matplotlib code that plots the C-alpha trace (Angstrom):
import matplotlib.pyplot as plt

x = [8.9, 11.3, 14.4, 17.1, 20.3, 22.9, 26.5, 25.3, 24.6, 21.5, 18.8, 15.1, 12.3, 11.9, 9.1, 6.9, 7.5, 10.9, 12.5, 10.4, 11.8, 14.8, 13.4, 15.6, 15.8, 17.1, 19.6, 21.0, 21.0, 23.0, 25.4, 25.9, 26.7, 29.2, 30.9, 31.0, 32.5, 35.2, 36.1, 36.2, 38.5, 40.8, 41.0, 44.8, 44.6, 42.1, 44.8, 46.6, 43.8, 40.2, 38.9, 38.0, 35.2, 34.5, 30.9, 29.2, 25.7, 23.8, 21.1, 18.1, 15.4, 16.0, 19.8, 20.3, 18.2, 19.9, 23.3, 22.8, 21.6, 24.5, 27.1, 26.1, 25.8, 29.4, 30.3, 28.5, 30.7, 33.8, 34.6, 35.8, 33.9, 35.3, 32.1, 32.2, 28.6, 27.1, 29.3, 29.4, 30.1, 33.5, 34.5, 34.0, 35.9, 39.0, 38.7, 39.0, 42.6, 43.6, 42.4, 44.0, 40.5, 39.4, 36.2, 33.6, 29.8, 28.0, 24.4, 22.7, 20.2, 22.0, 19.5, 16.5, 13.7, 13.5, 11.7, 14.7, 18.0, 20.8, 24.1, 26.8, 29.7, 33.4, 36.6, 39.8, 40.8, 37.7, 36.3, 33.0, 32.9, 33.0, 30.2, 31.8, 32.2, 28.7, 27.3, 29.2, 27.7, 24.2, 24.8, 26.0, 22.9, 20.7, 22.2, 22.4, 25.7, 26.7, 29.0, 28.8, 31.5, 31.4, 31.2, 35.0, 35.6, 33.0, 34.1, 34.4, 33.1, 35.6, 33.9, 35.7, 33.8, 36.8, 36.8, 34.8, 37.5, 40.2, 38.5, 38.5, 42.2, 42.9, 41.0, 42.7, 46.1, 45.6, 48.2, 45.6, 43.5, 44.6, 43.1, 44.8, 43.5, 40.0, 40.3, 41.3, 38.0, 35.8, 33.1, 29.6, 27.9, 24.5, 24.5, 21.6, 22.5, 19.1, 19.1, 21.7, 25.4, 26.4, 24.8, 27.7, 30.8, 30.2, 29.9, 32.9, 35.0, 33.9, 34.6, 38.1, 38.6, 37.5, 34.0, 30.9, 28.2, 24.5, 22.9, 19.7, 18.4, 21.6, 20.1, 21.0, 17.6, 16.8, 13.6, 14.4, 12.7, 12.5, 13.2, 16.9, 18.0, 19.7, 17.7, 16.3, 12.7, 13.6, 15.8, 13.5, 14.3, 18.1, 17.8, 15.7, 17.9, 21.1, 19.6, 18.2, 21.5, 23.4, 25.6, 28.4, 26.8, 24.9, 25.9, 23.6, 24.6, 22.6, 22.2, 25.5, 27.5, 28.8, 26.7, 27.3, 25.3, 25.9, 23.5, 24.9, 25.0, 21.9, 19.8, 19.9, 21.1, 24.8, 23.8, 24.7, 26.3, 28.6, 29.9, 32.4, 33.0, 34.0, 36.3, 37.9, 38.6, 40.5, 42.4, 43.3, 44.6, 47.1, 47.8, 47.6, 45.8, 42.7, 39.1, 36.3, 32.5, 29.6, 27.5, 24.7, 26.9, 27.3, 29.5, 30.9, 33.5, 34.8, 35.1, 36.9, 39.3, 40.2, 40.7, 43.4, 45.0, 43.7, 41.6, 38.0, 36.4, 32.8, 32.0, 28.8, 26.8, 27.8, 30.7, 32.6, 32.5, 33.8, 36.6, 37.6, 37.9, 39.7, 42.4, 42.7, 43.1, 45.2, 42.5, 43.4, 39.8, 36.4, 33.0, 29.3, 27.1, 24.9, 27.4, 29.8, 33.5, 36.2, 39.7, 42.3, 44.8, 42.5, 40.7, 38.7, 35.3, 32.7, 33.5, 31.6, 34.2, 37.0, 34.7, 33.9, 37.5, 38.7, 35.7, 36.4, 40.1, 39.1, 36.7, 39.1, 41.9, 39.6, 38.3, 34.9, 31.3, 29.8, 27.4, 30.2, 32.2, 29.2, 28.9, 32.5, 31.9, 30.6, 26.8, 24.7, 21.2, 19.9, 16.5, 16.3, 13.1, 12.0, 9.2, 8.1, 8.6, 5.7, 5.8, 4.3, 7.3, 10.0, 12.9, 15.4, 12.9, 12.1, 15.7, 16.3, 13.5, 14.9, 18.3, 16.8, 14.8, 17.9, 20.5, 21.7, 22.6, 25.8, 24.7, 26.2, 24.7, 27.4, 24.8, 21.2, 21.0, 22.8, 22.1, 24.4, 23.0, 25.2, 24.2, 22.3, 22.0, 19.6, 20.5, 17.9, 18.7, 17.3, 18.3, 20.6, 19.0, 15.3, 12.6, 12.5, 13.7, 15.8, 15.6, 18.4, 18.8, 21.2, 21.1, 22.2, 19.1, 16.7, 13.8, 15.6, 16.5, 13.0, 11.5, 13.9, 13.0, 9.3, 9.7, 11.6, 9.2, 6.3, 8.1, 9.0, 5.4, 4.1, 6.4, 5.6, 1.9, 1.5]
y = [-24.1, -21.6, -21.7, -23.8, -24.8, -26.3, -26.0, -22.9, -21.1, -20.2, -18.8, -18.1, -15.8, -12.6, -12.4, -15.1, -17.4, -17.9, -21.2, -21.4, -18.3, -16.0, -13.8, -11.3, -13.9, -16.5, -14.1, -13.3, -17.0, -18.2, -15.2, -16.0, -19.7, -18.6, -16.2, -18.8, -21.3, -18.9, -18.3, -22.0, -22.6, -19.7, -19.8, -19.4, -16.2, -14.6, -14.2, -11.7, -10.0, -9.9, -11.9, -10.1, -10.8, -9.2, -8.5, -7.3, -7.5, -7.2, -4.6, -6.6, -4.6, -6.6, -6.2, -3.2, -4.9, -8.3, -6.5, -4.6, -7.6, -9.8, -7.1, -6.2, -9.8, -10.3, -7.1, -8.5, -11.6, -9.4, -9.8, -6.8, -6.3, -5.0, -3.6, -3.4, -2.3, -2.8, -5.4, -8.7, -12.2, -12.5, -9.0, -10.2, -13.4, -11.5, -9.1, -11.8, -12.8, -9.2, -8.0, -11.0, -11.7, -14.9, -15.3, -13.5, -13.3, -12.3, -11.3, -12.4, -15.0, -15.0, -15.8, -16.1, -13.5, -10.4, -11.9, -14.1, -13.4, -15.5, -15.7, -17.2, -18.1, -18.0, -19.3, -17.3, -18.1, -16.4, -19.7, -21.3, -23.5, -27.3, -29.6, -30.6, -27.0, -26.1, -29.0, -27.8, -24.3, -25.8, -27.8, -24.6, -22.8, -25.7, -25.7, -21.9, -22.3, -18.6, -16.7, -12.9, -10.5, -8.0, -4.3, -3.7, -6.4, -5.7, -5.7, -2.7, -1.9, -0.6, 0.6, 0.1, 1.0, 0.7, -3.0, -3.1, -0.8, -3.0, -6.1, -4.4, -3.6, -7.3, -8.5, -6.1, -7.2, -10.9, -12.0, -13.4, -10.2, -8.0, -4.6, -2.9, -5.4, -5.0, -1.2, -1.4, -3.2, -0.4, -2.9, -1.7, -3.8, -3.8, -4.6, -5.9, -5.4, -6.6, -3.4, -4.8, -4.3, -5.6, -2.4, -0.5, -2.8, -4.3, -0.9, 0.3, -2.7, -2.4, 1.4, 0.8, -1.7, 0.9, -0.6, 1.6, 0.6, 0.7, 0.3, -1.6, -2.0, -0.8, 1.1, -0.8, -0.4, -4.0, -3.9, -6.7, -5.9, -9.6, -12.9, -12.5, -15.9, -15.3, -17.7, -17.1, -16.7, -13.8, -11.8, -10.6, -6.9, -7.2, -9.5, -6.9, -4.0, -5.6, -5.7, -2.2, -0.7, -2.7, -3.8, -6.4, -8.4, -8.2, -9.1, -10.3, -11.0, -12.2, -9.9, -11.0, -11.1, -14.7, -15.9, -14.6, -14.9, -13.4, -12.3, -12.7, -9.8, -11.2, -11.0, -14.7, -16.3, -17.3, -20.0, -19.8, -23.3, -21.8, -18.9, -21.3, -23.3, -20.2, -18.7, -22.2, -22.4, -19.2, -20.1, -23.6, -22.2, -20.2, -22.5, -26.2, -27.9, -29.7, -28.5, -29.3, -28.5, -30.0, -32.9, -30.7, -28.9, -29.4, -32.0, -29.2, -28.4, -32.0, -31.7, -28.4, -29.7, -32.8, -30.7, -28.8, -32.0, -31.7, -33.9, -33.1, -34.2, -33.7, -32.9, -32.8, -29.6, -26.8, -24.4, -25.9, -29.3, -27.9, -26.1, -29.2, -31.3, -28.4, -28.5, -32.2, -32.3, -29.1, -27.6, -24.3, -23.3, -24.6, -23.7, -24.4, -24.5, -21.8, -19.2, -19.5, -19.2, -20.2, -19.1, -19.9, -17.5, -14.9, -16.8, -20.0, -18.5, -17.9, -14.4, -12.6, -9.9, -12.4, -14.1, -10.8, -9.7, -13.1, -13.3, -9.8, -10.7, -13.9, -12.1, -9.4, -11.8, -14.1, -11.0, -12.6, -11.8, -13.4, -15.4, -16.8, -17.6, -19.5, -21.4, -22.5, -24.4, -27.9, -28.1, -29.5, -28.5, -28.5, -28.5, -27.3, -28.2, -28.3, -29.7, -27.9, -30.0, -30.7, -32.4, -35.6, -36.1, -38.4, -37.2, -39.9, -42.7, -41.2, -41.0, -44.5, -45.7, -44.0, -45.5, -49.0, -48.4, -47.4, -49.6, -51.1, -47.6, -45.6, -44.1, -41.9, -41.3, -38.8, -36.1, -37.2, -39.5, -38.8, -41.2, -41.1, -42.4, -42.6, -39.2, -37.6, -37.5, -36.6, -35.4, -35.5, -33.9, -31.9, -28.2, -26.7, -23.3, -23.8, -26.3, -28.1, -31.1, -30.2, -32.2, -31.3, -33.0, -32.6, -34.0, -33.2, -31.2, -29.1, -31.3, -34.4, -32.6, -31.4, -34.9, -36.5, -34.0, -34.4, -38.2, -37.9, -35.3, -37.6, -40.6, -38.6, -37.4, -40.9, -42.3, -39.4, -39.6, -36.0]
z = [2.8, 1.2, 3.4, 1.7, 3.4, 1.0, -0.3, -2.2, 1.1, 3.2, 1.0, 1.3, 0.7, 2.7, 5.3, 6.8, 9.7, 11.4, 10.2, 7.1, 5.3, 5.5, 8.2, 10.3, 13.0, 10.5, 9.0, 12.5, 13.5, 10.4, 10.6, 14.3, 13.3, 10.6, 13.0, 15.7, 13.2, 12.3, 16.0, 16.8, 13.8, 14.6, 18.4, 18.3, 16.3, 18.7, 21.3, 19.0, 16.9, 16.1, 13.1, 9.9, 7.4, 4.0, 3.2, 0.0, -1.4, -4.7, -5.3, -4.0, -2.2, 0.9, 0.6, 3.1, 5.7, 5.5, 5.2, 8.4, 10.3, 9.2, 9.6, 13.2, 14.2, 13.3, 15.2, 18.2, 18.0, 18.1, 14.4, 12.3, 9.0, 5.8, 4.2, 0.4, 0.2, -3.2, -4.9, -6.8, -5.8, -7.6, -6.2, -2.7, -3.5, -4.7, -1.8, 0.9, 0.3, -0.7, 2.7, 4.5, 5.9, 7.6, 5.5, 3.5, 3.0, -0.2, 0.4, -2.8, -4.0, -7.4, -10.2, -7.9, -8.1, -6.0, -3.1, -2.4, -0.6, 0.8, 2.6, 0.5, 2.8, 1.9, 3.5, 4.0, 0.3, -0.9, -2.0, -1.1, 2.0, 1.5, 2.5, 5.8, 6.9, 5.8, 7.8, 10.9, 10.5, 10.3, 13.4, 15.3, 14.1, 15.2, 18.7, 18.9, 20.7, 20.3, 22.6, 21.9, 22.9, 25.8, 25.1, 25.1, 22.5, 19.8, 16.2, 14.0, 10.5, 7.9, 4.7, 1.4, -1.7, -4.0, -4.7, -7.9, -9.4, -7.9, -9.5, -12.9, -12.6, -11.6, -14.7, -17.1, -15.8, -16.7, -19.3, -21.7, -21.7, -24.6, -24.0, -27.0, -29.6, -28.2, -28.4, -32.0, -32.9, -31.4, -30.4, -29.6, -26.9, -25.2, -21.4, -19.4, -15.8, -14.5, -12.3, -10.0, -9.4, -12.8, -14.2, -12.6, -12.9, -16.4, -18.3, -16.4, -17.4, -21.1, -21.2, -20.0, -22.8, -25.4, -25.9, -26.7, -24.2, -24.6, -21.2, -20.6, -17.0, -15.5, -12.6, -9.4, -7.6, -7.1, -9.2, -11.7, -15.0, -15.9, -14.3, -13.4, -14.5, -17.9, -20.0, -23.5, -22.4, -20.2, -22.6, -25.4, -24.7, -25.1, -28.1, -29.8, -28.8, -30.1, -33.6, -33.3, -32.2, -34.7, -31.8, -32.1, -29.3, -26.0, -22.4, -19.7, -16.1, -13.1, -10.0, -8.4, -11.6, -11.5, -14.5, -18.0, -21.2, -24.6, -27.3, -30.9, -33.3, -35.1, -31.9, -31.2, -27.9, -28.0, -25.5, -21.8, -22.2, -24.8, -22.7, -21.0, -24.2, -26.2, -23.5, -22.9, -26.6, -26.4, -23.2, -24.4, -27.7, -25.6, -22.7, -22.8, -20.0, -18.6, -18.0, -15.7, -15.7, -13.9, -15.0, -16.2, -18.7, -22.4, -24.0, -26.1, -23.5, -23.6, -27.4, -27.3, -24.6, -26.5, -29.7, -27.8, -26.4, -22.9, -20.6, -19.5, -16.2, -14.9, -11.3, -9.3, -9.6, -7.3, -7.6, -4.7, -6.4, -9.7, -7.9, -5.9, -9.1, -10.9, -8.2, -8.3, -12.1, -12.4, -14.7, -16.2, -16.8, -15.8, -14.6, -15.1, -18.1, -16.6, -17.8, -14.9, -15.8, -13.3, -14.3, -11.6, -13.1, -11.5, -8.7, -8.0, -8.4, -11.2, -12.6, -15.4, -15.6, -16.3, -18.9, -20.7, -20.9, -22.3, -24.7, -26.1, -26.6, -28.3, -30.6, -31.4, -32.3, -34.4, -36.3, -36.8, -35.7, -32.6, -34.7, -36.8, -33.6, -32.3, -35.5, -35.3, -32.0, -31.6, -32.1, -29.3, -28.1, -24.6, -22.9, -19.3, -17.4, -13.8, -11.6, -8.5, -5.3, -3.0, 0.4, -1.2, -3.5, -2.1, -4.3, -3.1, -3.8, -7.2, -8.3, -7.0, -9.2, -12.3, -11.5, -11.4, -14.6, -16.6, -14.8, -18.2, -19.5, -18.9, -15.6, -12.8, -9.4, -8.2, -8.2, -8.7, -11.8, -15.1, -18.0, -20.9, -24.2, -27.3, -28.8, -25.9, -22.2, -19.3, -15.8, -13.1, -9.7, -6.8, -7.0, -4.4, -4.8, -5.4, -4.2, -7.6, -9.5, -12.5, -15.7, -18.2, -21.5, -24.4, -28.0, -31.5, -32.3, -30.3, -31.2, -29.9, -26.7, -26.2, -26.9, -24.5, -21.8, -22.3, -22.0, -18.7, -17.2, -18.0, -16.4, -13.2, -12.9, -13.4, -10.6, -8.3, -9.0, -10.0]

ax = plt.figure().add_subplot(projection="3d")
ax.plot(x, y, z, "-o")
ax.set_aspect("equal")
plt.show()
């Protein structure tokens, strides 16, 4: 079964049976539920005007089909649509409040392979819906309690393809982004856009900052040349090209441009966990404050935050959970260890454009290589593993068993099970975006992280009987 309904949206594989995959029927049903939810929550507004929703998509092969289905479903509900066309997740997020819209939908399965697509749902602030609102939408979809508009009250589609440029302008206007210092350095950067919308917007941003760009997989045709999750095992081509081109570093984004990874000038991974750490080090050096990341993220952010006199907190995994805790603690920067940077000075959403501009400024002002910058940060090593779920695996019972086994350790069950040992930790949880159990570990050496991961993978398989 590859239709997943969670706080990260409605995502599934294209084709197959209705209810088991993201078929056209499922796309219409969930778009109908979202539109109905908006109408129910804005009934007083409907007396004076139609509701308005911003829609954008990544370059997936299924994108135009899902886009047309979702867009015209909203039109059928009497909702106007601001159609950004090919776009990015953070671009849609900033467009929602700028358009004074009542919500937004990004059509993307983020880091998932090409057979996947999804509906990511936003509120009127351009932020992801909370769990309560998401549950309400799922109930509406289950009941199919839709009330479509009569012919004289259908919505309209307004196309606006300017928002990626507007997004770049917003980023370059941030007080901590110093375009002139970056231009002086005349950086040369390789960009892997995984043949999606990042292949357009990232080179444009860099060129406006005076950076020489070497493009790799920047044709937005939806044919991903490698697994689109920006992990080391998928990025051999750009690692090689950075060295061949004698570039200052490389940039990799996922298909919807909310995850960001860097390649150092020596062709080695900077480490997706350290994207947020490096940018936070710069922001905290200029603005004192607190930080937040999720429980599966590196301890390095905690160390950097405390170095600058701030306080660090960890949330459950999921952008909406990170954002909620950031607001509660007045965090000035936060995000997730998967390369997602959330900078409230811009907006409450993971944004690779913001991350790149701040990273470039930091690099220019430090006047060191990317490899040296990485060496200056706290040293931790992670191992990220997963186990495919089968119908026979009772995840809740499995996690309960692990909790009982390690009850005498420093343990948290806010999101799955996280066990903190003195110099290392392990986090076990069911994914919001894939039918898998994730096993993340961190230690003071790669070997220790790998050994810890192997141990827990074995223990899980033993309990699950696989």
